[in-house]
N, C-alpha and C positions, 0 to 999 in steps of 0.2 A: 430491392435491390439496394441500401445504401449508398450513402456520396461519397463513391470510391475513384483517387485517381484514376489516371492515364498513366500514375509513373506506376503505380499496385497492381495496375491490367499486364500492362505493358511485361511488368516481373513476373506475373503469376505465368501469364504464356511462356517465359522459359522457363520456370519450374517444372512446366506442368504440358510441356507440347504436344503428348500426347491423347491428355485429355483434358485439355484445356475444358471445352464443352460441361464435361459433366462439373465439373469446378465454378461455372459461370453459375449453372445448377442450382449446388449448392446457397451460390451469394444470392441469388435470387430467394431463398430459402430463409434468408438472413444471417445465413453462418458467418460469422466475424475471417475478415481476408484475412487475418493478423493470423491467426490460427492454422492457415494454407497458406499462408507464407512461410512460418515459423519461429518469427523475431519481429519486436519490434524495434524502432530507435525510442531508448527513453534519455535524454539527460547527455546524447553525444554518445548512447552506448548502446552496441547491441546485446539484446534479453532475450532469449527463446523465450516462444512462451506453447503453452500446448493447453488440451482440454481440463490439465491436471491445476492451472490456475488461473487465477483470472489477469485480462488483461492490463496491462497499464497505460492510466490512462493521462492524459493533458496537462489534469490539473493536477497531479501526482507532481509530474515536472516541476510547478510553481509551487508547492512546497518544498521542492527542492531545494528549489531556488534559495526562498525564504528562508526554509530552513541550514542552508550553509551560510548565509548572513548573519543569523543569529548566533550560528555556534563562530563563526570570527573572537565576537568579542566574548567570548567563553572559556575559561580552561579547564576542559571536563575531560577525560580522560578515555570514560568509555562509552560508548551507548545500547540500547539495545531495542531493535523493529521486532517490535510484537502482528506475529501472521504476516510474515515476511513475504509469504506468494511465490511470487516467481523471483525475488533478494531483488530487485528492480531500486528499491530504497537504501537498505542493504551496504549493497555494489556502489549505487553513487556515494555513499558518504562512507564506504571507505576511500576510492578513487579521489576523494575531494579534499577527506582533513585527516588529520593523524591517530584519531580517534582507536579507542580497538573496538571493534565490532561485533554483535550479540544478536541472530535475529534465530527468534520461533517458530515454530508451525504447529498445528494438530495437525496438519499434513504431511504425511511420507514421500506420498508423491509428489507436492508442490516439494518437498527440498527435496528429492530427486532435483529436480529442473534447479532451483535456484541453487546447490551446491558444484550443479553445471554451467550455468551463467557465471559463478564465480570465479572457476577453473579456467573459463573459455576470455576471463579479465581480466585475468592473472593480479586475484587481492583476493589478500588471505580473512576468511569471517567465521565466526566460530555460529555456525549454526545450533540448535537442539529443537528434539522435537516436544512439544506441551502442549496440553488444554488448558490455557492462559482462564477457564473457566471454573475449569479443577484445580490448578495447582497454581504457584508461581516460582522464580527461579530463587536457590536459595543462601543466593547473593549482590551485592547493587553496583544497580548504575549511576553516575552523570546523569544520563537524561534517558526519558520512554520517547519511542517515536512510533507511531501507528497509521495506519489505513484503515483502520477494522472492520467488521462487515457493518450497515449501518441505513440497509431500508427495509425499511417497514416492511409486516409480512403482508401488507394486504396493497403495497404501493405498486403502482404499474411503472412497470420499465422496458427498453426497450426491449423491443425482440431480438434481438441478440442474443442478448443477455442470459437464454435458454443453455444456449447451451455453454455458457463455463459453469463455475462452481457454487451453486449454491449455499455452500457454507462461508460460500466466501462475500459472499451477500449481502443476503439478511440476517435481521434481528431480531433477539425478540424486545419487547418493553418500548414497542413505539418507536423501536430503532436506536437503541441507547444498552443495553444489555452489556455490549462490552467496555464503554465507557464508565457506564457505574463499574465493572468492577474493576480496569482497572486502575480508576482512581482510589477503589476500597482497599487494594494489593498493592499503594504508590508508598503508602509509610513504610511498608516493608522491604523494600525491594531499593526506593532509590537515595540518596543519596541525602545529605543537609544540601540547603539550595540549589536540589539538581532542579530538571525541567521535562514538560510534560509536555510535548505537542502532538497533535492528532491534527486529520483531514476530518471533517463536519459532515454531515450531512445539511441542506441547504437552511432547513429550518432548526436546526437543534440547537443552537450555538445559545438560549437564552436556557433550555432546562442543564445542558454537561457544564456554563457557568456554575449553578445550582450547587449540582453535586459535586463540580471543584473545592471552593469553599466552602462546602461539608465539610470537607478532609483538608484543605488548608484556606483557610479564615484570612488570612494573611496576603494570599496569593500577589501575584499582578499576573492578570488573564488580555490578552490582544488577539483580537481578531484581524483575520486577512480572508477579503473575496476572491474570487475566482475572476475570469473572464468574461463568467454570464455576471458578474455583478451578485453572484450570491457568498454568505460569506462561508468559508470552505475551512481554513486554517486557524489552528487556536494555539495557541502559545501558553502555558503555563510554569510562572515561573514559581516557583515553593522556598 
């Protein structure tokens, strides 16, 4: 069983007083406690999660902190969250900015979760279903943000991730599939002098920079490290 705090176990016992031991057994099988509890606290926001969506990580909270600071200095009007999942990123952006927030995902089940989360948090987000690998929006945005699948197909991962939607984890082309696609369509959906914000894999910085410079040779590219000192966030100003 993974490191789980006493507070979470106490909450679990309150939620499942009659079958607590059964839930403990699931935890010993590496089942995510977040799915049993049913929500996570993400950037001081309650986000419902289930097996239809990836569980938001601490690293992505740091992404939001850096993104919100970045956006303070921009006169943007619109932003698109690509691969929204639970809607955690889109909802945080809407709660803390005046932007018109759009969010897409290939999974109708994920969009159902994201929509409920937006309603529960009293924010208005423009959700739509789209396979970004095959299609792209026909309108333009000032900013694109994405925490896409970036785990390599043969990469070792934590055992609890087997319960999460695999489509939200793994990417082809050595983990670069979605970065390549988003950067290739960016000239069609990003306004002039717009920005692209990514969460990236720990060893993908240089490869993604090369792809970005292919489409935006004059881009200003800034990367930031996560709590474990890995290059994790990339800001591309076109």
